[in-house]
C-alpha positions as CSV (number, residue, x, y, z in Angstrom):
1,X,-26.0,-8.9,-10.0
2,X,-24.7,-11.8,-7.9
3,X,-21.3,-13.0,-9.1
4,X,-20.9,-10.1,-11.4
5,X,-18.6,-8.1,-9.2
6,X,-15.9,-10.6,-8.0
7,X,-13.5,-8.5,-6.1
8,X,-11.0,-5.6,-6.2
9,X,-8.6,-5.5,-9.2
10,X,-6.5,-2.6,-7.9
11,X,-6.3,0.6,-5.9
12,X,-4.3,3.4,-7.6
13,X,-1.8,5.8,-6.1
14,X,-1.2,9.2,-7.8
15,X,2.5,9.8,-7.1
16,X,4.8,12.7,-7.3
17,X,7.6,10.4,-8.5
18,X,6.0,7.4,-10.1
19,X,9.2,5.5,-10.8
20,X,10.8,6.1,-7.4
21,X,7.6,5.1,-5.6
22,X,7.1,2.0,-7.8
23,X,10.7,0.9,-7.1
24,X,10.1,1.4,-3.3
25,X,7.0,-0.9,-3.4
26,X,9.0,-3.5,-5.3
27,X,12.2,-3.3,-3.2
28,X,10.6,-2.9,0.2
29,X,7.2,-4.7,-0.1
30,X,8.1,-7.4,-2.6
31,X,5.9,-6.3,-5.5
32,X,7.0,-6.7,-9.1
33,X,6.2,-4.7,-12.2
34,X,3.4,-6.4,-14.2
35,X,2.9,-3.7,-16.8
36,X,4.1,-0.2,-17.7
37,X,2.9,2.5,-20.1
38,X,4.8,5.5,-21.5
39,X,2.9,8.0,-19.3
40,X,4.4,6.4,-17.0
41,X,1.7,4.3,-15.4
42,X,2.8,1.1,-13.6
43,X,0.7,-1.9,-12.6
44,X,2.6,-3.7,-9.8
45,X,1.7,-7.2,-8.6
46,X,1.9,-8.6,-5.1
47,X,3.0,-12.2,-4.5
48,X,-0.7,-13.1,-4.1
49,X,-1.6,-11.8,-7.5
50,X,-3.3,-8.5,-6.4
51,X,-2.3,-5.2,-8.1
52,X,-1.7,-1.6,-7.3
53,X,-1.6,1.1,-10.1
54,X,1.0,3.8,-9.8
55,X,0.2,6.9,-11.9
56,X,1.5,10.5,-12.1
57,X,-0.3,13.0,-9.9
58,X,-1.8,16.1,-11.2
59,X,-1.2,19.6,-9.8
60,X,-3.9,19.3,-7.1
61,X,-2.4,19.8,-3.6
62,X,-2.5,16.9,-1.2
63,X,-5.0,17.4,1.6
64,X,-3.9,16.6,5.1
65,X,-5.2,13.2,6.1
66,X,-5.5,11.0,9.2
67,X,-6.5,7.4,9.3
68,X,-10.1,8.6,9.9
69,X,-10.4,11.3,7.3
70,X,-13.5,10.8,5.1
71,X,-12.9,8.8,1.9
72,X,-10.4,6.1,1.2
73,X,-8.2,5.9,4.2
74,X,-5.4,3.4,3.9
75,X,-4.1,0.3,2.1
76,X,-3.9,-2.8,4.3
77,X,-1.3,-5.4,3.2
78,X,-1.8,-8.9,4.4
79,X,1.2,-10.7,5.9
80,X,1.7,-14.3,7.0
81,X,4.0,-13.5,10.0
82,X,3.6,-10.1,11.7
83,X,6.8,-10.3,13.6
84,X,8.9,-11.2,10.5
85,X,7.1,-8.4,8.5
86,X,7.8,-5.8,11.2
87,X,11.5,-6.9,11.5
88,X,11.9,-6.6,7.7
89,X,10.3,-3.2,7.6
90,X,12.5,-2.1,10.6
91,X,15.5,-3.1,8.5
92,X,14.2,-0.8,5.7
93,X,14.0,2.1,8.2
94,X,10.2,2.3,8.2
95,X,8.9,4.9,10.7
96,X,5.9,3.4,12.4
97,X,2.8,5.5,13.0
98,X,2.1,4.1,16.4
99,X,2.1,0.7,18.2
100,X,0.6,-2.5,16.9
101,X,-3.1,-2.9,17.7
102,X,-5.9,-5.5,17.4
103,X,-7.7,-5.8,14.1
104,X,-11.4,-5.7,13.9
105,X,-12.5,-9.3,13.7
106,X,-9.3,-10.5,15.2
107,X,-5.6,-10.3,14.3
108,X,-2.8,-7.8,14.5
109,X,-2.3,-4.5,12.6
110,X,0.4,-1.8,12.5
111,X,0.4,1.5,10.5
112,X,3.2,3.2,8.6
113,X,3.5,5.4,5.4
114,X,5.2,5.0,2.1
115,X,7.8,7.6,1.1
116,X,5.1,9.9,-0.3
117,X,2.9,9.8,2.8
118,X,0.3,7.2,1.7
119,X,-1.0,5.4,4.8
120,X,-0.3,1.7,4.8
121,X,-1.0,-1.1,7.3
122,X,0.3,-4.6,7.7
123,X,-2.3,-7.0,9.0
124,X,-2.1,-10.6,10.1
125,X,-5.4,-12.4,10.7
C-alpha cells in the first residue's frame, strides 16, 4: 500500500450558508473558487493548491465542541509569517480563542473560528 495514499485532498465543511461562508474563506483567508455545483457545493483552493469543500448542512443540530472534543477537531492553516497573518486577521475583526502558543514539534499557533463556529488555527513552523 506504500505510495497509494499520497495525502489529503480536502476536508469538508457542512455550512448553514454555503455561499456566505465560501465568500468569507475567499475574502478573509485568500482562497479562490475552484469548482461549484448547483447544490451548491464549492471546492475552494488555497494558494498552495490544497482544497476545502463547502457543502450545505443537513438538519442535524451542531454539537458543542472544544478543541479536544473527540473526532475531527480543527483545521490548521499554514502561514509563512505569523505576525503578518495575525495582523491581517485582526484587520478582519477576527475574535481570537486565546493567546498564541507553541506548536507540537516547534512553531507558533493561534486559534480562532470562522463565522459559523468552525475551529481554525494559523500555524507557522
